[in-house]
C-alpha positions as CSV (number, residue, x, y, z in Angstrom):
1,X,78.3,85.9,15.0
2,X,77.6,83.1,12.6
3,X,75.1,80.5,13.7
4,X,76.1,76.8,14.0
5,X,73.6,76.0,11.3
6,X,74.9,78.5,8.8
7,X,76.6,76.5,6.1
8,X,79.5,78.1,4.2
9,X,78.4,79.6,0.9
10,X,81.7,79.2,-0.9
11,X,82.0,77.4,-4.2
12,X,80.0,74.2,-4.5
13,X,78.1,74.5,-1.2
14,X,74.3,75.0,-0.6
15,X,72.4,76.2,2.5
16,X,71.5,73.5,5.0
17,X,68.0,74.8,5.4
18,X,65.5,72.8,3.3
19,X,63.1,74.4,0.9
20,X,59.4,74.8,1.8
21,X,58.2,74.6,-1.8
22,X,54.6,73.3,-1.9
23,X,53.9,72.6,-5.5
24,X,51.7,69.6,-5.7
25,X,52.9,66.6,-7.7
26,X,50.6,65.2,-10.3
27,X,51.9,61.6,-10.1
28,X,53.1,59.3,-7.4
29,X,55.3,56.3,-8.1
30,X,55.0,54.7,-4.7
31,X,52.1,52.3,-4.4
32,X,49.9,52.0,-1.3
33,X,51.2,48.6,-0.7
34,X,54.8,49.9,-0.5
35,X,53.8,52.8,1.8
36,X,52.5,50.5,4.6
37,X,55.4,49.1,6.7
38,X,55.7,45.3,6.7
39,X,55.4,45.2,10.5
40,X,52.3,47.4,10.7
41,X,49.6,45.9,13.0
42,X,46.9,46.3,10.3
43,X,48.7,43.9,8.0
44,X,48.0,41.0,10.3
45,X,44.4,42.3,10.8
46,X,44.0,42.5,7.0
47,X,45.1,38.9,6.5
48,X,42.7,37.5,9.1
49,X,39.9,39.7,7.8
50,X,40.4,38.6,4.2
51,X,40.3,34.9,5.1
52,X,37.1,35.5,6.9
53,X,35.6,37.5,4.0
54,X,36.6,34.8,1.5
55,X,34.3,32.3,3.3
56,X,31.4,34.8,3.1
57,X,31.5,35.2,-0.7
58,X,28.6,32.9,-1.4
59,X,26.4,34.7,1.1
60,X,27.4,38.1,-0.4
61,X,26.3,36.8,-3.8
62,X,22.8,36.0,-2.5
63,X,22.2,39.6,-1.4
64,X,22.7,41.2,-4.8
65,X,20.9,40.8,-8.1
66,X,22.7,40.1,-11.4
67,X,22.0,43.4,-13.1
68,X,21.9,47.1,-12.2
69,X,24.4,49.7,-11.1
70,X,27.3,48.3,-9.0
71,X,27.0,49.1,-5.3
72,X,29.6,49.3,-2.5
73,X,31.5,46.0,-2.5
74,X,30.5,44.2,0.7
75,X,34.1,43.2,1.4
76,X,35.2,46.9,1.3
77,X,32.2,47.9,3.4
78,X,33.0,45.4,6.2
79,X,36.7,46.4,6.2
80,X,35.6,50.1,6.6
81,X,33.3,49.2,9.5
82,X,36.2,47.3,11.0
83,X,38.3,50.4,10.8
84,X,35.6,52.3,12.6
85,X,35.7,49.9,15.5
86,X,39.5,49.6,15.6
87,X,40.1,53.4,15.6
88,X,37.1,54.5,17.6
89,X,35.6,56.6,14.8
90,X,32.4,58.3,16.0
91,X,30.2,58.2,12.9
92,X,30.0,57.0,9.3
93,X,30.4,60.6,8.2
94,X,33.7,60.9,10.0
95,X,34.7,57.5,8.7
96,X,34.2,58.6,5.1
97,X,36.1,61.8,5.7
98,X,39.1,60.0,7.1
99,X,38.9,57.4,4.4
100,X,39.2,60.2,1.8
101,X,42.6,61.4,3.0
102,X,44.1,58.6,5.0
103,X,46.3,56.4,2.7
104,X,46.5,53.7,5.4
105,X,42.8,53.4,5.6
106,X,42.5,53.3,1.8
107,X,45.0,50.5,1.6
108,X,43.1,48.5,4.3
109,X,39.7,48.9,2.7
110,X,41.0,48.2,-0.8
111,X,40.6,51.6,-2.4
112,X,43.2,53.1,-4.8
113,X,44.7,56.5,-4.3
114,X,42.4,58.1,-6.8
115,X,39.2,56.1,-6.1
116,X,36.3,58.1,-5.1
117,X,35.0,57.6,-1.5
118,X,31.3,56.9,-1.0
119,X,28.9,59.4,0.6
120,X,27.8,58.6,4.2
121,X,24.2,58.0,3.0
122,X,25.3,55.5,0.4
123,X,27.5,53.8,2.9
124,X,24.8,53.4,5.5
125,X,22.2,52.2,3.0
126,X,24.5,49.5,1.8
127,X,25.2,48.5,5.4
128,X,21.5,48.0,5.9
129,X,21.5,45.4,3.1
130,X,24.1,43.4,5.1
131,X,21.8,43.8,8.1
132,X,19.1,41.9,6.2
133,X,21.5,39.2,5.3
134,X,22.7,38.7,8.9
135,X,26.2,39.2,7.7
136,X,27.6,40.2,11.1
137,X,26.8,36.8,12.6
138,X,28.3,35.1,9.5
139,X,31.5,37.2,9.8
140,X,31.7,36.5,13.5
141,X,31.5,32.7,12.8
142,X,34.1,33.0,10.1
143,X,36.5,34.6,12.4
144,X,35.7,32.0,15.1
145,X,36.3,29.2,12.6
146,X,39.8,30.7,11.9
147,X,40.6,30.5,15.6
148,X,39.2,27.0,15.8
149,X,41.3,25.7,13.0
150,X,44.4,27.1,14.7
151,X,43.4,25.2,17.8
152,X,43.1,28.3,19.9
153,X,39.6,27.5,21.3
154,X,38.6,25.4,24.3
155,X,35.7,23.1,23.8
156,X,35.2,22.4,27.6
157,X,35.5,25.5,29.7
158,X,33.5,28.8,29.2
159,X,32.4,32.0,31.0
160,X,29.2,33.9,30.4
161,X,28.5,37.5,31.4
162,X,26.3,40.5,30.4
163,X,26.7,44.3,30.3
164,X,24.5,47.3,29.9
165,X,24.6,49.0,26.6
166,X,23.3,52.6,27.0
167,X,20.9,53.4,24.2
168,X,21.0,56.5,21.9
169,X,17.9,57.9,23.7
170,X,17.4,60.4,26.5
171,X,15.1,60.2,29.6
172,X,13.0,62.9,28.0
173,X,12.0,60.5,25.3
174,X,10.7,57.9,27.8
175,X,7.0,58.9,27.6
176,X,3.7,57.2,28.5
177,X,2.6,54.8,25.8
178,X,-0.9,56.3,25.4
179,X,0.3,60.0,25.5
180,X,0.3,62.3,22.5
181,X,3.5,64.0,21.5
182,X,4.0,67.3,23.5
183,X,2.8,70.4,21.6
184,X,4.2,73.1,23.8
185,X,7.2,75.4,23.0
186,X,10.7,74.0,22.8
187,X,10.9,72.7,19.3
188,X,12.4,69.3,18.9
189,X,13.8,69.3,22.5
190,X,11.0,70.5,24.8
191,X,11.4,70.9,28.5
192,X,10.1,67.8,30.4
193,X,9.8,67.5,34.2
194,X,9.4,63.8,35.1
195,X,10.6,64.0,38.7
196,X,8.4,62.2,41.2
197,X,6.5,60.4,38.5
198,X,6.4,56.6,38.5
199,X,7.8,55.3,35.2
200,X,8.1,51.7,34.2
201,X,8.6,49.7,31.1
202,X,5.0,48.5,31.2
203,X,3.5,52.0,31.0
204,X,6.3,54.0,29.2
205,X,8.3,53.7,26.0
206,X,11.0,55.7,24.4
207,X,9.9,57.7,21.4
208,X,13.4,57.8,20.1
209,X,14.3,54.1,20.4
210,X,11.1,52.0,21.2
211,X,13.2,48.8,21.7
212,X,15.2,50.3,24.6
213,X,14.2,49.6,28.1
214,X,14.7,51.5,31.4
215,X,17.2,49.5,33.5
216,X,19.4,49.9,36.5
217,X,22.3,47.6,37.3
218,X,21.6,47.4,41.1
219,X,19.4,48.8,43.7
220,X,20.2,52.4,44.5
221,X,21.9,53.0,41.1
222,X,20.7,55.3,38.4
223,X,18.5,54.0,35.7
224,X,19.4,54.2,32.0
225,X,17.6,53.4,28.7
226,X,19.5,50.6,27.1
227,X,20.0,47.0,26.1
228,X,21.8,44.0,27.6
229,X,24.8,42.7,25.6
230,X,25.9,39.1,26.4
231,X,29.0,37.1,25.5
232,X,30.2,33.6,26.0
233,X,34.0,33.3,26.1
234,X,36.3,30.2,26.2
235,X,39.1,29.9,28.7
236,X,42.1,28.9,26.5
237,X,42.6,32.2,24.7
238,X,39.8,34.4,26.1
239,X,38.1,34.6,22.7
240,X,34.4,35.3,22.3
241,X,32.5,32.3,20.9
242,X,28.9,33.6,21.2
243,X,27.4,37.1,21.3
244,X,23.9,38.4,21.5
245,X,21.7,41.3,22.6
246,X,18.4,41.2,24.6
247,X,16.1,43.8,26.0
248,X,17.1,45.1,29.4
249,X,14.3,43.5,31.4
250,X,16.2,42.0,34.3
251,X,16.0,38.4,33.3
252,X,17.8,38.4,30.0
253,X,21.2,37.5,31.3
254,X,20.2,34.0,32.4
255,X,18.0,33.3,29.4
256,X,20.7,34.5,27.0
257,X,23.3,32.3,28.7
258,X,21.1,29.2,28.2
259,X,20.5,30.1,24.6
260,X,24.2,30.6,23.8
261,X,25.0,27.3,25.5
262,X,22.5,25.5,23.3
263,X,24.3,26.9,20.2
264,X,27.6,25.2,21.2
265,X,28.5,22.2,19.1
266,X,28.8,18.8,20.8
267,X,27.0,17.2,23.7
268,X,29.9,16.5,26.0
269,X,30.0,17.9,29.5
270,X,31.4,21.4,29.8
271,X,31.9,23.9,32.6
272,X,30.4,27.4,32.8
273,X,31.8,30.2,35.0
274,X,29.7,33.2,35.9
275,X,29.4,35.9,38.6
276,X,26.9,36.0,41.5
277,X,24.1,37.4,39.4
278,X,23.7,33.9,37.9
279,X,23.6,32.1,41.3
280,X,19.9,31.1,41.0
281,X,18.5,27.7,41.7
282,X,16.5,27.6,38.5
283,X,19.5,28.6,36.4
284,X,21.8,26.1,38.1
285,X,19.2,23.4,37.6
286,X,18.8,24.2,33.9
287,X,22.6,24.0,33.5
288,X,22.8,20.6,35.1
289,X,20.0,19.4,32.9
290,X,22.1,20.5,29.9
291,X,25.1,18.6,31.1
292,X,26.9,21.8,32.1
293,X,28.8,22.0,35.3
294,X,27.9,25.3,37.0
295,X,31.1,27.1,38.2
296,X,29.0,30.1,39.4
297,X,30.3,32.5,42.0
298,X,28.5,31.9,45.3
299,X,26.1,34.4,46.6
300,X,26.7,35.5,50.2
301,X,24.3,33.6,52.5
302,X,21.6,35.6,54.2
303,X,18.6,34.6,56.3
304,X,16.4,34.8,53.2
305,X,18.7,33.4,50.5
306,X,21.3,30.7,50.1
307,X,23.7,29.9,47.3
308,X,22.7,27.3,44.8
309,X,26.3,26.1,44.6
310,X,27.6,23.9,47.4
311,X,30.8,22.1,48.4
312,X,30.1,19.3,45.8
313,X,31.1,21.8,43.2
314,X,33.5,24.2,45.0
315,X,35.8,21.5,46.5
316,X,37.2,20.7,43.0
317,X,40.3,22.5,41.8
318,X,38.6,23.3,38.5
319,X,36.1,25.6,40.3
320,X,38.9,27.9,41.5
321,X,40.5,27.9,38.1
322,X,37.2,28.9,36.5
323,X,36.8,31.7,39.0
324,X,40.2,33.0,37.9
325,X,39.5,32.6,34.2
326,X,36.1,34.3,34.2
327,X,37.8,37.7,34.7
328,X,38.9,37.5,31.0
329,X,35.3,38.4,30.0
330,X,35.9,41.9,31.4
331,X,38.7,42.5,28.9
332,X,36.4,41.9,26.1
333,X,33.7,44.2,27.4
334,X,36.3,46.8,28.2
335,X,37.7,46.8,24.7
336,X,34.2,46.8,23.1
337,X,33.0,49.7,25.1
338,X,36.1,51.9,25.0
339,X,37.8,51.2,21.7
340,X,34.8,49.7,19.9
341,X,32.6,52.6,20.9
342,X,29.8,50.7,22.5
343,X,29.8,52.6,25.8
344,X,27.1,54.8,24.2
345,X,25.3,53.2,21.3
346,X,25.2,55.1,18.0
347,X,22.5,53.1,16.5
348,X,18.8,52.6,17.3
349,X,16.6,49.5,17.2
350,X,17.1,46.0,18.5
351,X,18.2,44.4,15.2
352,X,20.8,47.0,14.3
353,X,22.1,47.1,17.9
354,X,22.5,43.3,17.8
355,X,24.2,43.6,14.4
356,X,26.8,46.2,15.6
357,X,27.4,44.3,18.9
358,X,28.1,41.0,17.1
359,X,30.4,42.7,14.6
360,X,32.3,44.5,17.4
361,X,32.8,41.2,19.1
362,X,34.3,39.8,15.9
363,X,36.6,42.9,15.8
364,X,37.8,42.1,19.3
365,X,38.5,38.5,18.3
366,X,40.5,39.7,15.3
367,X,42.6,42.0,17.6
368,X,43.3,39.0,19.9
369,X,44.1,36.7,17.0
370,X,46.7,39.2,15.7
371,X,48.8,38.4,18.7
372,X,47.9,34.7,19.1
373,X,48.5,33.6,15.5
374,X,51.9,33.3,13.9
375,X,53.0,36.3,11.8
376,X,52.4,34.4,8.6
377,X,49.0,33.1,9.5
């Protein structure tokens, strides 16, 4: 019986089945620009990124000398790092691999079809040059300036919060500071039994990442080696306006909040929302001295502790609104940890962790701006 897909083979007809010929073509007459759909989300991301990079051109020029072999263009390097955050790419090596065969990635970074991709070592060494120039902070501020000129930022109402960033270091590496490296069997990953031993940041240090600190989020929770990442968001669009990283010492959240508030422009009165961890009399007093109205969530009263926020603050409608808006900060942390890849850090050392955290915060703002700005912005 003839199949439905069997075409007649009389005069002038051809079989319906397509040919599986795999002879490679030497030339392509379709440009990368034409291959990317006009409504692709990366087009809006590329427009916002290019406007931010254009503002950084003078700073890029100060990082390079006027002679020598050309290096990786800083604009292309930052676009590649942005792709790593947007597409949750685990490492620079995998990023270079995908950049080699992914035409969409080549278009976004600015490479031609036949341009050679950099080696992972070359890429990371050039990234370290941008670390010395504090380019992540400059890129973050350029993206924030873009949002400010589009009148998307609030100058009056903010939320602060912190989150634990788990370091790229294991508990085995947390050794006494005065101890010599173990010489027993086990190679580079020896067996270590630390159960029952008191271990604190005063007496111990990670041999893998000396800047990481042992920290637990609450009593009874497990402890992790890590850092504390802090952000300050505004309430109009939920964009991050300040970002920083501190050692996980238990007091960094409040100190970082005061530092980020000092960086804000203007001296008019503003409001600051925060969770119960910031309900401290010293912190609230410092906020009021800075002309900041503390919209901090109240700590449940106990026989030994009372909230530093009373009815003079909570009776106003703005306090309830701030408590609703402060949940926006969790969206930023959620994106940065899941999509941005910061749930488990891939970098070691305080300066590099701060650089990556700030850059990922800028990436989150770009993703938000893609929806907030007009299609032609």
